[in-house]
N, C-alpha and C positions, 0 to 999 in steps of 0.2 A: 561217299568217300568220292576223290579227288579221280581227277583223269589218269587209268592208265599208263603208263610209260610207254610210248611209240618210239621214242629215241631216246638213247643215253646221255651221249653228250648234249647236250642242251646249253653251254655254257654259261648259265644264269646261275652259274654259281660260285663266278670267277670273282666276282665280289665280295663275297669270304661270309656269302648268305646262303640260304636253304630255303626252299618250297616248303610247308606243310600241307594237310591233307584238306585244310580250310582255305588252301590257297595264298595265305600269309604269309610271308619270309619274315625272318631271321636271321641273327648271325649263328654262324656255326661254331662260334665260341658258347653258344646261351646250354642254359641247362636241358633244354629239353631234345634240341640235337643229342646233345650227347648221352639223355638217356635211354633216343631211338638207334642211336648206335650202340651203347653199351647190348642191347636186348640180342640186334642183329649179331653183333660179335660171338656172344655166346649160342642163338639160333645156327651161326657155322660150324661152331666149335661141335654142340651136338649133332651134324651135319656129318665132322669127321671122326668120331665116335659111333656113327653106323657105320662106317666103312670097316668095321671091325666085325669078326664074326661073335656073332652076341646072342645069348639064346631069345627065340623069336618071343616072347612075350615081354623082351624088356624092348626089342628090336621096334615092336608094335608102339608099345607105351611113346618112347624115342618120338617116331616119326608126329606123335600127336601131337608131344608138347612143340615139338616145331611150326605146327600149324597154330598151337594155341599163342607160340610169342610172336610167331608172324602178325595174328589181332590183337596181342598185345601192344608193339610196334604199332601199326594200324593206330589202335587209341592214343599210342601217346601223339599224330600222327597231326591226330584231329581235337583241340581243346575241346573237353565236355563233351566228348564221343565216347560212347559205349558199345566196344568191339567185343571183349574177353565176357565172360558169362557165368557164372557163380557155378555150375556145373565142371567147369575146368580146375576151382578148385577142389572139387569134392573131387576128386578124377585124382589129383597127386595124394589127398590125403588119403584116398584109398589105397591108392598104391603104395605109397607109404608101410600103414598098416600090415597090408601083405608082406611085403620084402621084410621091414621090421621082427615079424614072427618069425622067419626063414631063419636069420645070423645068434649066433651065441651075441650077448651081454658083453659090451668090452668091457674087458677089464682095464685097459691101457690108452693112452694117447695111439692111436694110429698113421703112418706117414703116406702123402700123395704117391702112394707107389704101388708094386705092385706089376700085373698083368699091362701089356697096353695100353688097354681098354679099362682098367681100371684107372692107370696115372690121366688118361683122359676124360674118363668121369669124373678125378677133382680137378681137372681144370678148370671144365662146365662149370663145377660148383663154385669156385673163384669168382670166373666169369660172373654166376649170376648173383653173389655176393656183390659182386661192383654193381654189375647192371642194377640192383637194390636197393645200392645208396646214390647212383645215380636219379636214379624213381624219387627216394627220400628227398634229395635236394630239390628235387624239379616241386615238387610237395609243396616246403617250404618257403619255396622262390615263389610260385606261382597260385599257392593255396589251393585250398580242398574244391574249391568250387570250380576248378580246372583240371582236378584229377581226382579222379576216385578212390576208392583205398586198395580195388582188387589187383593194378598194378604190381602194389610194394609187397602184398599178400601172395598174390602167382609168385612171383619172383622169392620169398621168403622161404616159400614150402618148396619148391623147384630144388634150391638148394640142398635143401636137408635130406631131401629125397634121391638128388646127384651122389650126396654122400653116400647112404648106402644105397646102392646101383653100384658106388665102386666097392663095395664091400663084399657087396654077391660077385660079380667081373671074378672079383678077384678069388672064387670059390670056384668061377666058371671056365673051365679049362677046355681049348676045343679040343686038344690028344685028352679027352675024358677024365684025365688025375685033376687030385685038387687042389687046391691051394688055398690061404690064407690072410690075412691082414698080415701089413708089414710095420710092428710096432717099435714106438719108438724107446731107444734104451735112454732111460732118464738115472740117472746117476745119483738124485734121491732114492727112486726108487729101488735103484740095485746095492744101494746098501739098508733098505729097512730087511 
């Protein structure tokens, strides 16, 4: 991987370009920096979620997700490079199975609401979807030889997990009380 940052204000981006990990420069408006930025934003939103009172196992999982997202961003910054390993996707699949098993089946659509932590998990979910779309656009623009499927798959699975974790967090209340999802009030369903 490229050099680590030793100074932040380099002024090299003043011309509208950014440096990639392989020392090439690209327009900040191109697909690769867009995908890298969306992954970085997702990681920042997960950091904000970690400021909440979370169950220890959820906290541990999200901290690892932050490290994996950093790997994913690093992989995006170096065309053709691999940093995100297959066990990262397997971890998400295992967590999805574990947390889904604890939840009641959904009978209705839910709103991105509830506790502060659950609402923030929904924000993370939507940013993960945007990051996934940016990675898909990057792959379509640059081709499969420049981008493995793993980053796209990881973001897709992570957004699913964040939806499930939002439901878990709506049931976890710091005061020990229990909660539930916030259900959409569908006029059509109300008439049935």
